C-alpha positions as CSV (number, residue, x, y, z in Angstrom):
1,M,-28.9,-10.3,9.9
2,N,-25.2,-10.6,10.8
3,K,-24.7,-13.8,8.7
4,L,-26.5,-11.9,5.7
5,L,-23.9,-9.0,6.2
6,L,-20.9,-11.4,6.5
7,T,-22.0,-13.2,3.4
8,S,-22.6,-10.0,1.5
9,S,-19.2,-8.8,2.6
10,L,-17.4,-11.9,1.5
11,L,-19.3,-11.8,-2.0
12,I,-18.3,-8.2,-2.5
13,S,-14.6,-8.7,-1.5
14,G,-14.5,-11.8,-3.9
15,L,-15.7,-9.7,-6.7
16,V,-13.1,-7.1,-6.0
17,F,-10.4,-9.8,-5.9
18,A,-11.4,-11.2,-9.3
19,A,-11.5,-7.9,-10.9
20,D,-7.8,-7.5,-9.6
21,Q,-6.8,-10.6,-11.6
22,E,-7.8,-9.3,-14.9
23,V,-5.1,-7.8,-17.4
24,T,-5.9,-5.9,-20.6
25,L,-3.6,-6.5,-23.7
26,V,-4.5,-4.0,-26.6
27,I,-3.8,-5.0,-30.3
28,E,-3.4,-1.8,-32.3
29,N,-1.4,-0.7,-35.3
30,H,-0.2,-4.3,-35.2
31,Q,1.5,-3.7,-31.9
32,M,0.5,-5.2,-28.4
33,K,0.3,-2.9,-25.5
34,P,1.5,-2.8,-23.0
35,S,4.5,-4.8,-24.0
36,T,5.5,-5.7,-20.4
37,I,2.8,-7.1,-18.1
38,E,3.4,-7.8,-14.5
39,I,1.3,-10.3,-12.7
40,P,1.6,-12.1,-9.2
41,A,3.0,-15.5,-9.0
42,D,0.7,-18.6,-8.5
43,K,-2.4,-16.8,-9.5
44,K,-4.9,-17.5,-12.3
45,I,-5.2,-14.2,-14.5
46,K,-7.7,-13.5,-17.0
47,L,-6.0,-11.8,-20.1
48,I,-8.5,-9.6,-22.0
49,M,-7.2,-9.0,-25.5
50,V,-8.9,-6.1,-27.4
51,N,-7.9,-6.0,-31.0
52,K,-8.7,-2.7,-32.5
53,D,-6.9,-3.4,-36.0
54,N,-9.1,-4.3,-38.9
55,S,-7.2,-7.5,-39.1
56,A,-6.9,-10.6,-37.0
57,E,-4.0,-11.4,-34.8
58,E,-2.9,-14.6,-33.2
59,F,-1.6,-14.5,-29.4
60,E,1.2,-16.8,-29.3
61,S,3.4,-17.7,-26.4
62,Y,5.7,-20.9,-26.4
63,D,6.7,-20.0,-22.9
64,L,3.3,-20.3,-21.8
65,A,2.1,-23.0,-24.3
66,R,-0.8,-20.9,-25.4
67,E,-2.0,-19.4,-28.5
68,K,-5.5,-17.6,-29.4
69,I,-6.9,-16.2,-32.4
70,V,-8.2,-12.5,-31.7
71,P,-10.6,-11.6,-34.4
72,A,-10.3,-8.0,-36.1
73,N,-12.2,-5.4,-34.1
74,S,-13.1,-7.7,-31.2
75,T,-12.3,-8.9,-27.8
76,T,-11.1,-12.3,-26.6
77,D,-10.3,-13.7,-23.1
78,L,-7.5,-16.2,-22.4
79,Y,-6.8,-17.6,-19.0
80,I,-3.2,-18.1,-17.9
81,G,-1.6,-19.4,-14.7
82,P,-1.1,-20.0,-12.1
83,L,2.7,-19.4,-13.1
84,K,5.9,-19.6,-11.4
85,P,8.1,-16.5,-11.1
86,G,9.8,-15.6,-14.3
87,V,9.6,-14.0,-17.8
88,Y,7.1,-15.5,-20.2
89,K,7.5,-14.1,-24.0
90,F,4.7,-13.6,-26.2
91,H,4.2,-12.2,-29.7
92,G,1.6,-11.9,-32.5
93,E,2.0,-14.8,-34.9
94,L,0.7,-12.6,-37.8
95,N,3.0,-9.7,-36.9
96,P,6.0,-10.9,-34.8
97,K,8.3,-8.1,-35.6
98,T,5.9,-5.4,-34.3
99,A,3.7,-7.3,-31.9
100,H,5.6,-8.8,-29.0
101,G,6.1,-8.6,-25.4
102,E,6.6,-10.2,-22.0
103,I,4.7,-11.4,-18.8
104,I,6.8,-10.8,-15.8
105,V,5.6,-12.9,-12.8
106,K,6.8,-12.0,-9.4
């Protein structure tokens, strides 16, 4: 019984930990919000991108060497990291003047 409780506790705490490692980026009116994202160093992060626009956008980051198309009115996930402390810029390839931001890793 004690092993079952311990295993259950570990599984539950693991699920909570995994949920803490997700960040949502919303694309709306050709902007990316929040424009500044803070994440912990040396952790793998699930970036959930929600595009509320009626047109596609492409998440682009030369600093991260990552790109991902986010279709119109849809949600797409992108895993980033683990990263060293620093600032990593990103932008929307299709709307770079309005859709841009940075990821600050501490």
